[in-house]
C-alpha positions in Angstrom: 60.7 105.5 172.9 61.8 102.4 171.6 63.4 102.4 168.7 63.1 100.5 165.7 65.6 101.6 163.1 67.8 98.3 163.2 64.5 96.4 162.5 63.8 98.7 159.3 67.3 98.3 158.7 67.2 94.1 158.9 63.6 94.8 157.2 65.1 96.4 153.7 67.8 94.3 153.5 66.1 90.7 154.0 63.3 92.1 151.4 65.8 93.2 149.2 67.2 89.3 148.7 64.5 88.3 149.2 63.4 89.9 145.8 66.3 88.9 143.9 65.6 85.0 144.9 62.1 85.1 144.1 62.4 87.0 140.6 65.3 84.0 140.1 62.2 81.4 140.8 59.9 83.2 138.8 61.9 84.7 136.3 62.9 80.6 135.2 61.2 79.2 132.1 59.7 76.3 134.1 57.7 79.2 136.4 56.1 81.3 133.9 52.7 79.5 134.2 52.5 78.0 137.4 54.9 77.3 140.8 53.5 73.8 140.6 55.0 73.7 137.0 58.2 74.8 138.3 58.5 72.3 140.7 57.6 69.1 138.7 60.3 71.0 135.9 62.8 71.0 138.8 61.9 67.4 139.6 62.6 66.6 136.2 65.8 68.5 136.3 67.1 66.5 139.1 65.9 63.4 137.7 66.5 64.0 134.1 69.1 65.8 134.0 66.9 68.8 132.2 68.4 72.3 131.7 68.5 75.1 134.1 67.4 78.2 132.4 69.5 80.5 131.9 67.7 83.6 133.5 67.7 81.7 136.7 71.5 81.8 136.8 71.7 86.1 136.1 69.6 86.0 139.2 71.6 83.7 141.2 74.3 85.4 140.1 73.0 89.0 141.5 72.3 87.1 144.6 75.9 85.6 144.9 77.2 89.6 144.4 74.7 91.0 147.4 76.1 87.7 149.5 79.6 88.0 149.1 79.7 91.4 149.6 77.8 91.1 153.0 80.0 88.0 153.9 83.2 90.0 153.1 82.3 92.8 155.0 81.5 90.8 158.3 84.8 89.0 157.5 86.5 92.4 157.5 84.9 93.7 160.2 85.8 90.7 162.6 89.6 90.8 161.6 89.5 94.6 162.5 87.4 94.0 165.7 89.9 90.3 166.7 93.1 92.5 165.7 91.8 95.8 168.4 90.8 93.6 170.8 93.6 91.5 170.5 96.0 94.6 170.5 94.3 95.8 174.1 94.5 92.3 175.8 97.9 92.9 175.8 97.8 96.0 178.3 95.4 94.5 180.8 95.8 95.4 184.1 95.2 93.9 187.6 92.7 97.0 188.7 91.1 96.8 192.2 88.0 99.3 192.1 85.1 98.7 194.4 82.9 100.4 192.3 84.0 98.4 189.0 83.9 94.9 191.3 81.1 96.0 192.9 79.1 96.4 189.5 80.6 93.7 187.5 79.3 90.9 190.1 75.7 92.4 190.4 75.4 92.7 186.7 77.0 89.4 185.9 78.7 91.1 182.8 82.7 90.9 182.9 84.8 94.3 182.8 88.3 94.7 182.0 90.7 97.4 182.6 93.3 98.2 179.9 96.9 100.8 181.0 95.9 103.5 177.1 96.7 107.1 177.6 93.2 107.6 176.3 90.0 107.5 178.4 87.2 105.7 176.7 84.8 102.7 177.5 83.6 100.2 174.8 81.4 97.1 175.0 82.7 93.9 172.4 82.0 90.2 172.2 79.1 89.1 169.5 77.3 86.2 172.0 78.7 87.2 175.5 79.2 91.1 175.1 81.6 92.3 177.6 82.8 95.6 178.9 86.5 97.2 178.3 87.7 100.4 180.4 91.0 102.4 179.8 92.7 103.5 183.2 92.8 106.8 182.1 89.2 107.3 182.1 88.8 105.3 185.6 90.8 107.8 186.7 89.7 111.3 185.4 85.9 110.1 186.5 83.9 110.5 190.4 81.9 107.4 191.7 78.9 107.9 189.9 80.1 109.3 186.5 81.9 105.9 186.8 78.9 103.9 187.2 76.9 105.8 184.0 79.3 104.7 182.0 79.3 101.6 182.8 75.3 101.2 183.5 76.0 102.8 179.3 78.4 100.3 178.1 76.0 97.0 180.0 72.8 98.5 178.4 75.0 97.7 175.2 75.6 94.5 176.5 72.2 93.5 177.5 71.1 94.6 173.3 73.8 92.2 171.5 74.6 95.6 169.9 77.8 94.4 168.7 76.4 91.5 166.8 74.0 94.5 165.2 76.8 96.6 164.6 78.4 93.8 162.3 74.9 92.9 160.4 74.5 96.6 159.6 77.9 97.1 158.1 77.3 94.0 156.1 74.2 95.3 155.1 75.2 98.8 154.0 77.8 97.5 152.0 76.2 94.6 150.1 73.2 96.8 149.4 75.8 100.2 148.7 73.7 101.2 145.5 71.2 102.2 147.9 71.8 105.6 149.7 68.9 104.9 151.9 70.6 101.9 153.6 73.7 103.5 155.0 71.5 106.2 156.3 69.5 103.9 158.0 73.2 102.5 159.4 74.3 105.9 160.7 70.7 106.9 162.2 71.0 103.3 163.8 74.3 103.7 165.4 73.5 106.7 167.0 70.0 106.2 168.1 71.8 103.1 170.2 74.3 105.3 172.0 71.0 107.6 172.7 69.1 104.3 174.1 71.9 103.6 176.1 72.3 107.3 177.4 69.0 106.7 178.7 69.0 104.0 180.2 72.3 105.3 182.1 70.2 108.2 182.9 66.9 106.5 184.9 69.9 104.2 186.3 72.4 107.1 188.0 71.2 110.1 186.6 71.2 112.9 184.7 73.9 114.7 185.9 76.9 112.3 186.4 76.0 111.0 182.7 76.7 114.4 181.0 79.4 115.6 182.9 81.1 112.2 182.4 80.4 113.1 178.7 81.9 116.6 179.0 84.9 115.5 180.7 85.8 113.2 177.6 85.1 116.5 174.8 88.3 117.8 176.4 90.4 114.8 174.8 91.3 114.6 170.9 90.4 110.4 169.8 91.8 108.8 167.0 89.6 107.8 164.9 89.3 103.9 165.0 88.8 101.5 162.0 85.4 100.1 161.6 85.1 97.3 164.2 82.1 95.3 166.2 82.6 97.3 169.4 80.4 100.0 170.5 82.4 102.7 172.2 81.4 105.3 174.5 83.3 108.5 172.8 81.0 108.0 169.5 78.9 110.9 169.1 79.3 112.7 172.0 78.4 116.2 170.4 75.1 114.8 169.5 74.6 113.0 173.2 75.2 115.8 174.9 72.9 118.0 173.2 70.1 115.4 173.2 70.5 115.5 177.2 70.6 119.1 177.4 67.7 119.8 174.8 65.9 116.7 176.4 64.8 115.3 173.2 66.3 112.9 171.1 67.7 114.0 168.2 66.9 112.1 164.9 69.3 111.8 162.1 67.4 112.7 159.2 67.5 110.6 155.5 67.4 113.0 153.1 65.4 113.3 150.2 68.5 112.9 147.8 69.0 109.5 149.1 65.6 108.2 148.5 65.8 109.2 145.1 68.8 108.2 144.4 68.1 105.0 146.2 65.0 104.6 143.6 66.6 105.8 140.9 69.7 103.4 141.2 66.6 100.5 141.7 65.0 101.4 138.5 67.8 101.2 136.5 69.2 97.9 138.0 65.6 96.3 137.5 65.6 98.1 134.1 68.9 96.8 132.6 68.0 93.0 134.3 64.7 93.0 132.5 66.2 94.6 129.3 68.8 91.4 129.9 66.1 88.9 130.2 63.9 90.2 127.5 66.8 89.4 125.2 67.9 86.0 126.6 64.1 84.8 127.0 64.6 82.4 124.2 68.1 81.6 125.4 69.0 77.9 127.7 72.3 76.9 128.8 
């Protein structure tokens, strides 16, 4: 089943920010009657130095806040990702493995092997994603389990999941006052893992992936900071349950999250409307 949670997240973010922008335009005194009047007034402002209505500045400020939070969160995630990958790059080792070499050549995706005590795999890189494996993971997996893991990470690379994760983190931070956005983000993170699992199952088989995931359950992983990477050890319990039950467990968005989101949006709208009403005759 093709999932569309990321599209919902993207559409919600764009819709809210576009609403702010449109409201900023419509609420200007120059656009009370028609958009044509607004365009004429803007032209007069450019060429005759007319003043801009205060309402335009208010909504522009709101847009600026949302956009600043988005950019700030995105840059923070990028810095964490760069720091994590840089630390791992120092541990890259030459690992001659015919399975990995054959997979990398056939799929045309680079596979890096690093020396760490924890077994894990991840996909990273925004525009040209690549796969990173730890040597300890390679040692505990048999041939088919390793192929299943590689296929799982390869799916993330083909779907450009790292850059989508980056957007999801930025959107959930910039629209922090809407809890439903965070729930959509978490649902998307789980669904992308389940979709990658299904791709690996179709390529290698259910048994190989399930046994590989079960081996990873024996280890206690340190919680990594939020980064634009897609790790194999994310939501292992939910993924194994989905394989065993034969269905995809979809994380439900609680009624409380919807109510809080609607209430917060209503409060913000009322406050802005009250402010604009009190300043309707004021210009800067």
